[in-house]
C-alpha positions as CSV (number, residue, x, y, z in Angstrom):
1,M,0.0,0.0,0.0
2,T,1.6,3.2,-1.2
3,I,0.2,6.7,-0.7
4,S,2.0,9.6,-2.3
5,F,2.1,13.2,-1.0
6,A,0.0,14.1,-4.0
7,D,-2.7,11.6,-2.9
8,I,-2.6,13.0,0.7
9,L,-3.1,16.6,-0.6
10,E,-5.7,15.6,-3.1
11,L,-7.8,13.7,-0.6
12,G,-7.1,15.5,2.6
13,L,-6.9,19.2,1.7
14,P,-10.6,19.6,0.7
15,L,-11.6,18.3,4.2
16,V,-9.0,20.3,6.1
17,L,-9.6,23.6,4.3
18,D,-13.2,23.8,5.6
19,G,-13.6,26.9,7.7
20,S,-15.0,25.0,10.7
21,V,-12.1,22.6,10.7
22,L,-9.5,25.4,10.6
23,L,-11.3,27.3,13.4
24,L,-11.4,24.1,15.5
25,A,-7.6,23.6,14.9
26,V,-7.0,27.1,16.3
27,I,-9.2,26.3,19.3
28,G,-7.4,23.0,19.8
29,T,-4.0,24.6,19.7
30,I,-4.9,27.2,22.3
31,T,-6.5,24.6,24.5
32,G,-3.5,22.4,24.3
33,L,-1.1,25.2,25.2
34,F,-3.3,26.3,28.1
35,V,-3.8,22.9,29.6
36,G,-0.2,21.7,28.9
37,A,1.2,24.8,30.7
38,M,-0.8,24.2,33.9
39,P,0.8,21.9,36.5
40,G,-1.8,19.5,37.8
41,L,-3.5,19.3,34.4
42,S,-2.2,17.2,31.5
43,S,-2.5,16.6,27.7
44,V,-4.4,13.4,28.5
45,M,-6.9,15.4,30.6
46,A,-7.2,18.0,27.8
47,M,-8.0,15.2,25.3
48,A,-10.4,13.6,27.7
49,I,-12.4,16.8,28.1
50,L,-12.4,17.6,24.4
51,I,-13.5,14.2,23.0
52,P,-17.1,14.5,24.2
53,L,-17.3,17.8,22.3
54,T,-16.6,16.0,19.1
55,Y,-19.4,13.5,19.4
56,R,-21.6,15.2,16.8
57,M,-18.7,16.5,14.6
58,S,-17.5,15.0,11.4
59,P,-14.1,13.1,11.7
60,P,-12.1,16.0,10.1
61,Q,-13.7,18.4,12.6
62,A,-13.0,16.1,15.5
63,F,-9.4,15.5,14.6
64,G,-9.0,19.2,13.7
65,L,-9.7,19.9,17.3
66,L,-7.8,16.9,18.9
67,L,-4.6,16.6,16.9
68,P,-3.5,20.3,17.3
69,A,-4.3,20.0,21.0
70,Y,-2.0,16.9,21.2
71,A,0.9,18.6,19.4
72,A,0.4,21.9,21.3
73,G,-0.1,20.2,24.7
74,T,3.2,18.4,24.3
75,F,5.0,21.7,23.9
76,G,2.8,23.5,26.4
77,G,4.2,21.3,29.2
78,A,7.5,23.0,28.8
79,I,6.1,26.4,29.9
80,G,5.6,25.2,33.5
81,A,8.9,23.2,33.3
82,L,10.9,26.3,32.3
83,L,9.3,28.9,34.6
84,L,8.3,26.9,37.7
85,N,10.5,23.8,37.5
86,I,7.1,21.9,37.4
87,P,6.5,20.1,34.1
88,G,3.0,20.5,32.8
89,T,3.2,17.1,31.1
90,G,5.3,14.0,31.6
91,A,7.1,14.7,28.3
92,A,8.5,17.9,29.7
93,I,10.2,16.4,32.7
94,M,13.7,16.5,31.2
95,T,13.2,20.1,30.1
96,T,13.3,21.3,33.7
97,Y,17.0,20.3,34.1
98,D,18.3,23.1,31.8
99,G,15.2,25.2,31.1
100,Y,14.6,26.3,34.7
101,P,18.3,27.3,35.4
102,M,18.2,29.4,32.2
103,A,15.0,31.1,33.2
104,Q,16.4,31.8,36.7
105,R,19.3,33.7,35.3
106,G,17.0,36.0,33.3
107,E,16.7,34.1,30.0
108,A,13.1,32.9,30.4
109,G,12.1,34.1,26.9
110,Y,15.1,32.5,25.2
111,A,14.4,29.2,27.0
112,L,10.8,29.3,25.8
113,G,11.9,30.3,22.3
114,L,14.3,27.3,22.1
115,S,11.6,25.0,23.4
116,C,9.0,26.2,21.0
117,V,11.2,26.3,17.9
118,Y,12.8,22.9,18.5
119,S,9.5,21.3,19.5
120,F,8.2,22.5,16.1
121,V,11.2,21.0,14.3
122,G,10.8,17.6,16.0
123,G,7.0,17.7,15.4
124,I,7.3,18.5,11.7
125,V,9.8,15.7,11.2
126,S,7.4,13.3,13.1
127,A,4.5,14.5,10.8
128,F,6.5,13.5,7.7
129,F,7.4,10.2,9.4
130,L,3.7,9.6,10.1
131,A,2.7,10.3,6.5
132,I,5.5,8.1,5.1
133,F,5.6,5.1,7.4
134,A,2.0,4.7,8.5
135,P,0.9,3.4,5.0
136,V,3.9,1.1,5.0
137,V,3.0,-0.4,8.4
138,A,-0.6,-0.7,7.2
139,Y,0.5,-2.5,4.1
140,W,2.2,-5.2,6.2
141,A,-0.5,-5.2,8.9
142,I,-3.2,-6.1,6.4
143,R,-1.4,-9.4,5.9
144,M,-1.5,-10.2,9.6
145,G,-3.9,-12.8,10.9
146,T,-5.6,-13.2,14.3
147,R,-2.6,-14.8,15.9
148,E,-0.3,-11.8,14.9
149,Y,-2.9,-9.3,16.1
150,F,-3.1,-11.1,19.5
151,A,0.7,-11.1,19.8
152,V,0.9,-7.3,19.0
153,A,-1.8,-6.5,21.5
154,V,-0.1,-8.6,24.2
155,F,3.2,-7.0,23.4
156,G,1.8,-3.5,23.8
157,L,0.4,-4.4,27.2
158,G,3.7,-5.9,28.2
159,V,5.7,-2.9,27.1
160,I,3.5,-0.4,29.0
161,S,3.6,-2.6,32.1
162,Y,7.3,-2.8,31.9
163,L,7.7,1.0,31.6
164,S,5.4,1.6,34.6
165,P,7.2,2.6,37.9
166,S,6.4,-0.9,39.1
167,L,6.2,-3.9,36.8
168,V,3.8,-5.7,39.1
169,K,1.5,-2.7,39.5
170,G,1.6,-2.1,35.8
171,L,0.5,-5.7,35.2
172,I,-2.3,-5.3,37.8
173,G,-3.5,-2.1,36.0
174,G,-3.5,-3.9,32.6
175,A,-5.3,-6.9,34.0
176,I,-8.0,-4.7,35.5
177,G,-8.4,-3.0,32.1
178,L,-8.8,-6.4,30.4
179,L,-11.4,-7.4,33.0
180,L,-13.4,-4.2,32.4
181,A,-13.4,-4.9,28.7
182,T,-15.3,-8.1,29.2
183,V,-18.4,-6.2,30.5
184,G,-21.3,-6.4,28.1
185,M,-22.4,-8.9,25.4
186,D,-19.9,-11.5,24.3
187,S,-19.1,-10.8,20.6
188,I,-18.9,-14.5,19.7
189,T,-21.6,-16.2,21.8
190,G,-23.9,-13.2,22.4
191,V,-24.1,-14.0,26.2
192,S,-24.4,-11.0,28.6
193,R,-21.5,-10.7,31.0
194,F,-21.2,-8.6,34.2
195,T,-24.1,-6.4,33.4
196,F,-25.9,-7.0,36.8
197,G,-29.2,-6.3,35.2
198,H,-28.4,-2.9,33.8
199,A,-29.4,-2.6,30.1
200,E,-27.0,0.3,29.7
201,L,-24.1,-2.1,30.1
202,A,-25.2,-4.5,27.4
203,G,-22.9,-2.8,24.9
204,G,-20.1,-2.7,27.4
205,L,-18.7,0.2,29.5
206,E,-18.8,3.5,27.5
207,F,-15.2,4.6,26.8
208,V,-15.6,8.3,27.3
209,P,-16.9,8.4,31.0
210,V,-14.4,5.7,31.9
211,M,-11.5,7.7,30.4
212,I,-12.6,11.0,31.8
213,G,-13.2,9.5,35.2
214,I,-9.7,8.0,35.4
215,F,-7.7,10.7,33.7
216,G,-9.8,13.7,34.6
217,L,-11.8,13.4,37.8
218,G,-9.3,11.0,39.4
219,E,-6.5,13.4,38.7
220,I,-8.5,16.3,40.2
221,M,-9.2,14.3,43.3
222,Y,-5.5,13.4,43.7
223,T,-4.4,17.0,43.2
224,V,-6.9,18.3,45.8
225,E,-5.8,15.6,48.2
226,K,-2.2,16.7,47.9
227,G,-3.1,20.3,48.3
228,T,-3.9,23.0,45.7
229,R,-1.3,25.4,44.4
230,E,-1.7,29.1,44.5
231,G,-0.8,31.4,41.5
232,A,2.9,31.2,40.7
233,H,5.6,33.8,41.2
234,L,7.3,34.0,37.8
235,P,10.6,35.4,36.6
236,Q,10.4,39.1,36.0
237,K,12.9,39.3,33.2
238,F,11.7,37.7,29.9
239,G,14.3,38.6,27.3
240,R,14.6,37.6,23.6
241,M,12.9,34.5,22.3
242,L,14.3,33.5,18.9
243,P,17.3,31.2,18.9
244,R,20.7,32.7,18.1
245,M,22.3,31.5,14.9
246,K,25.4,30.4,16.6
247,D,23.4,28.2,18.9
248,V,21.4,26.8,15.9
249,I,24.6,25.8,14.0
250,R,26.3,24.4,17.1
251,C,23.3,22.3,18.1
252,I,22.7,20.6,14.7
253,P,24.2,17.3,15.9
254,T,22.1,17.5,19.1
255,T,19.0,18.2,17.0
256,V,19.5,15.3,14.7
257,R,20.3,12.8,17.5
258,S,17.3,13.9,19.5
259,I,14.9,13.6,16.6
260,V,16.2,10.1,15.7
261,V,16.0,8.9,19.3
262,G,12.5,10.4,19.8
263,T,11.1,9.0,16.6
264,F,12.6,5.5,17.1
265,I,11.3,5.2,20.7
266,G,8.0,6.9,19.9
267,V,7.0,4.4,17.3
268,I,7.4,1.5,19.8
269,P,3.9,0.6,21.1
270,A,3.2,2.0,24.6
271,S,6.5,4.1,24.8
272,G,5.6,7.6,23.5
273,P,7.3,11.0,23.8
274,T,8.2,10.9,27.5
275,I,10.5,7.9,27.2
276,G,12.0,9.4,24.1
277,A,12.8,12.7,25.9
278,V,14.4,10.8,28.8
279,A,16.5,8.7,26.4
280,S,17.5,11.7,24.3
281,Y,18.6,13.8,27.3
282,G,20.6,10.9,28.7
283,L,22.3,10.3,25.4
284,E,23.2,14.0,25.1
285,K,24.6,14.0,28.6
286,R,26.8,11.0,27.7
287,I,28.2,11.9,24.3
288,G,27.3,15.6,23.7
289,K,30.1,18.2,23.4
290,R,28.8,20.1,26.4
291,R,27.9,17.1,28.5
292,E,29.8,18.5,31.5
293,E,27.6,21.6,31.5
294,M,24.2,19.7,31.2
295,G,21.9,20.7,34.0
296,T,23.3,24.2,34.3
297,G,21.1,25.9,31.7
298,V,22.6,25.1,28.3
299,P,20.6,25.2,25.0
300,E,21.6,21.6,24.2
301,G,19.7,20.3,27.2
302,I,16.4,22.0,26.2
303,I,16.8,20.9,22.6
304,A,17.6,17.3,23.5
305,A,14.4,17.1,25.5
306,E,12.0,19.1,23.4
307,A,13.0,17.9,19.9
308,A,12.8,14.3,21.1
309,N,9.4,14.5,22.8
310,N,7.7,16.2,19.9
311,A,9.4,13.9,17.4
312,G,7.7,11.1,19.4
313,T,4.2,12.5,18.9
314,G,3.7,11.6,15.2
315,A,5.7,8.4,15.7
316,A,3.3,7.4,18.5
317,I,0.3,7.8,16.2
318,V,1.8,5.3,13.7
319,P,1.0,2.1,15.7
320,M,-2.3,3.6,16.9
321,I,-3.7,4.2,13.5
322,T,-2.2,1.2,11.7
323,L,-2.4,-1.6,14.4
324,G,-4.8,-0.2,17.0
325,I,-2.0,-0.1,19.5
326,P,-1.6,3.3,21.2
327,G,1.9,4.7,21.4
328,D,1.2,6.5,24.7
329,A,-1.6,7.6,27.0
330,V,-2.7,10.4,24.7
331,T,-2.8,8.3,21.6
332,A,-4.9,5.8,23.7
333,V,-7.4,8.6,24.1
334,L,-7.1,9.3,20.3
335,L,-7.8,5.7,19.7
336,G,-11.0,6.1,21.6
337,A,-11.9,9.1,19.5
338,L,-11.5,7.0,16.3
339,M,-13.9,4.4,17.7
340,L,-16.3,7.1,18.9
341,H,-16.6,8.1,15.2
342,N,-17.0,4.5,14.0
343,L,-13.5,4.5,12.5
344,R,-11.8,1.2,13.2
345,P,-8.0,1.6,13.5
346,G,-6.0,-0.7,11.4
347,P,-5.1,-1.4,7.8
348,T,-8.8,-1.4,6.7
349,L,-9.0,2.3,7.7
350,F,-6.5,3.0,4.9
351,T,-8.5,1.1,2.3
352,Q,-12.0,2.3,3.3
353,R,-11.5,5.9,4.6
354,L,-8.2,7.0,3.0
355,D,-9.6,10.6,2.8
356,V,-9.9,10.7,6.6
357,V,-6.4,9.3,7.0
358,A,-5.0,11.9,4.7
359,S,-6.8,14.6,6.6
360,I,-5.3,13.3,9.9
361,F,-1.8,13.6,8.3
362,I,-2.4,17.2,7.2
363,L,-4.1,18.2,10.5
364,F,-1.2,16.9,12.6
365,F,1.2,18.9,10.4
366,L,-1.0,22.0,10.7
367,G,-1.1,21.5,14.5
368,N,2.6,21.8,14.7
369,V,2.6,25.0,12.6
370,L,-0.1,26.5,14.7
371,F,1.6,25.9,18.0
372,L,4.8,27.5,16.7
373,I,2.9,30.6,15.7
374,F,0.8,30.8,18.9
375,G,3.7,29.7,21.1
376,L,6.0,32.5,19.9
377,L,3.3,35.3,19.6
378,G,1.4,34.4,22.7
379,A,4.1,33.2,25.1
380,R,3.8,36.2,27.4
381,I,0.0,35.7,27.6
382,F,0.3,31.9,28.2
383,V,2.8,32.6,31.0
384,R,0.1,34.5,32.9
385,V,-2.0,31.3,32.8
386,L,0.4,30.0,35.4
387,R,-0.7,32.7,37.9
388,T,-4.2,31.1,38.0
389,P,-4.8,29.4,41.4
390,Q,-5.8,25.7,41.2
391,R,-8.7,26.4,43.6
392,I,-10.3,28.4,40.8
393,L,-9.2,26.2,37.9
394,L,-9.9,22.7,39.2
395,P,-13.7,23.2,39.8
396,I,-14.1,24.4,36.3
397,V,-12.3,21.3,34.9
398,A,-14.4,19.1,37.2
399,A,-17.6,20.7,35.8
400,L,-16.3,20.0,32.2
401,C,-15.7,16.4,33.1
402,F,-19.4,15.9,34.2
403,I,-20.7,17.8,31.2
404,G,-18.5,15.7,28.9
405,A,-19.5,12.4,30.4
406,Y,-23.2,13.3,30.1
407,A,-23.1,14.8,26.6
408,V,-22.0,11.6,24.7
409,R,-25.3,9.7,25.3
410,R,-27.2,12.2,27.5
411,S,-27.3,9.5,30.1
412,V,-27.2,10.0,33.9
413,F,-25.9,6.4,34.1
414,D,-22.7,7.6,32.3
415,V,-22.3,10.3,35.0
416,H,-22.5,7.5,37.6
417,I,-19.8,5.6,35.7
418,L,-17.7,8.8,35.6
419,V,-17.9,9.2,39.4
420,I,-17.1,5.5,40.0
421,F,-14.0,5.6,37.8
422,G,-13.0,8.9,39.1
423,I,-12.7,7.2,42.5
424,V,-11.0,4.2,40.9
425,G,-8.5,6.5,39.3
426,F,-7.8,8.3,42.6
427,L,-7.3,5.1,44.4
428,L,-5.0,3.7,41.7
429,R,-2.8,6.8,42.1
430,K,-2.8,6.4,45.9
431,I,-1.4,2.9,45.6
432,G,1.0,3.8,42.9
433,V,-0.7,2.1,39.9
434,T,-0.5,4.4,36.8
435,P,-3.7,4.7,34.9
436,A,-2.1,4.2,31.4
437,P,-1.9,0.3,31.6
438,L,-5.5,0.1,32.8
439,I,-6.8,2.3,29.9
440,L,-4.7,0.4,27.4
441,G,-5.9,-2.9,28.7
442,F,-9.5,-1.6,28.5
443,I,-9.0,-0.5,24.9
444,L,-7.1,-3.6,23.8
445,G,-9.3,-6.1,25.8
446,P,-11.7,-6.8,22.9
447,I,-8.8,-7.3,20.5
448,V,-7.0,-9.6,22.9
449,E,-10.1,-11.7,23.7
450,S,-11.5,-11.9,20.1
451,T,-8.2,-12.7,18.4
452,L,-7.3,-15.3,21.1
453,R,-10.6,-17.1,20.9
454,R,-10.7,-17.0,17.1
455,G,-7.1,-18.2,16.9
456,L,-7.9,-21.1,19.2
457,I,-11.1,-21.9,17.2
458,T,-9.1,-22.0,13.9
459,T,-6.3,-24.1,15.4
460,Q,-8.6,-26.6,17.3
461,G,-7.5,-25.2,20.6
462,S,-3.8,-25.3,20.1
463,F,-1.8,-22.6,22.0
464,A,1.4,-23.9,20.3
465,A,0.0,-22.6,16.9
466,F,0.5,-19.0,18.2
467,F,4.2,-19.7,18.1
468,A,4.1,-21.3,14.6
469,R,4.2,-18.0,12.7
470,P,7.4,-15.9,12.9
471,I,5.8,-12.6,13.8
472,S,3.5,-13.8,16.5
473,A,6.2,-16.1,17.9
474,F,8.8,-13.2,18.0
475,L,6.4,-10.8,19.7
476,L,5.2,-13.3,22.3
477,V,8.7,-14.5,23.2
478,S,9.8,-10.8,23.3
479,T,6.9,-10.1,25.7
480,V,7.9,-12.9,28.0
481,L,11.5,-11.9,28.0
482,L,10.6,-8.3,28.7
483,L,8.5,-9.2,31.7
484,V,11.0,-11.6,33.2
485,S,14.0,-9.4,32.5
486,P,13.9,-7.5,35.8
487,G,13.9,-10.7,37.8
488,L,16.8,-12.1,35.6
489,I,18.8,-8.9,36.1
490,R,18.3,-9.1,39.9
491,L,19.2,-12.8,39.9
492,A,22.4,-12.0,37.9
493,R,23.4,-9.3,40.3
494,F,22.8,-11.5,43.3
495,L,24.9,-14.3,41.8
496,R,27.7,-11.9,40.9
497,T,27.7,-10.5,44.4
498,R,27.9,-14.0,45.9
499,Y,30.7,-14.9,43.5
500,R,32.7,-11.8,44.4
501,A,32.2,-12.5,48.1
502,K,33.4,-16.1,47.6
503,V,36.5,-15.0,45.7
504,E,37.3,-12.4,48.5
505,R,37.0,-15.1,51.2
506,Q,39.3,-17.4,49.3
507,V,41.9,-14.6,48.8
């Protein structure tokens, strides 16, 4: 399956150039910048709040709102990281190491300018990567059978569990998500499961209230429990914003390395921009020309983090749109948006709705251009957002959560689901279980169950048949090795320590 840029422009531009789509792209960009800049909020929360608003929109209008919010929110997290040493998103964590020291010495504007420009550079490269490689992955994905899809889904769950702060807690979250996915009518036998007499659950749990509850209401509860933050005291001196030419030339190797690392890690299912930023910053600190100065406020530190995390955004969409496997928590929400609009992710999306796919490519590119424009022109305005006390902001966000949960089906039952999963999200955070594995398990649950059962039906119940094909065998073995690797590493360290102690006693 090959799609030329001419095909993308021919099919996608007429949809994107609609006035309502362009207006929604601007609104999405501003929303992403606003939410991304606010500590205590997140890009995932922004997407969770925006998705219900798209329920009655066309797919181009919906993604015209969501994709620019994704791109802008990833950059927006750097605003809080640079000025407050509090990253607005997980992807901006590494930006604090050099961005905050630079702002403290009176170069807040320059730090924001570097972040905005190099986030744009990384995002634009990822947009081209998305347009080039998504059709290639879809071409191979269309040749995959049920066993391969099962292996891909299990691998995605394994990776996101492995990347969680605790492997065991990540697996628990994924298992809870898989269990939640079984609620409703069995797709193969038609038997109702775990509905407890509620007709509203016959079709399964509605994705939107579950998602808003865990990522939105649960996060609000957790923030309130920790204590709300008052308006921030920001650096008084702002300074110039545009990067100096000498810094641009000197940082070309850093830029290239960061984009490559961010793109490569971003395309791995369940990794996403945050892991890419961490890896890129670590690589720069190890081999960069100014590695000894990293952490003191050098441009290379900001560029390594920001170019990598935005390079990972488009790459994270590739497995989501071609395989139905989200690259990170935000693309998990985007996956829900596709399903909300009756668009099934996977290779069939490229054959049946190529016009929508083309519009997604263009809208993601447009989102990166818009956040560059608004980020540079409105930086001083968005900085003032940080002065908003959370005691004012959080009740507004909570109200939007309730409105969004109700608006999808105009059902009070969905509001009850929102409250229940808000409490679930809060409790998960209290015990250290990150919500991403749960949501991913909930999304991938139907894929895991249906492909496993169909695979067993076609192979007369043989589990060994899942290892008979090279792709499924490789992915399943990789998942097992990934999950047992922490234990093997600890065992190797223990044996090495015992061996050294034995040698020292003999000596």
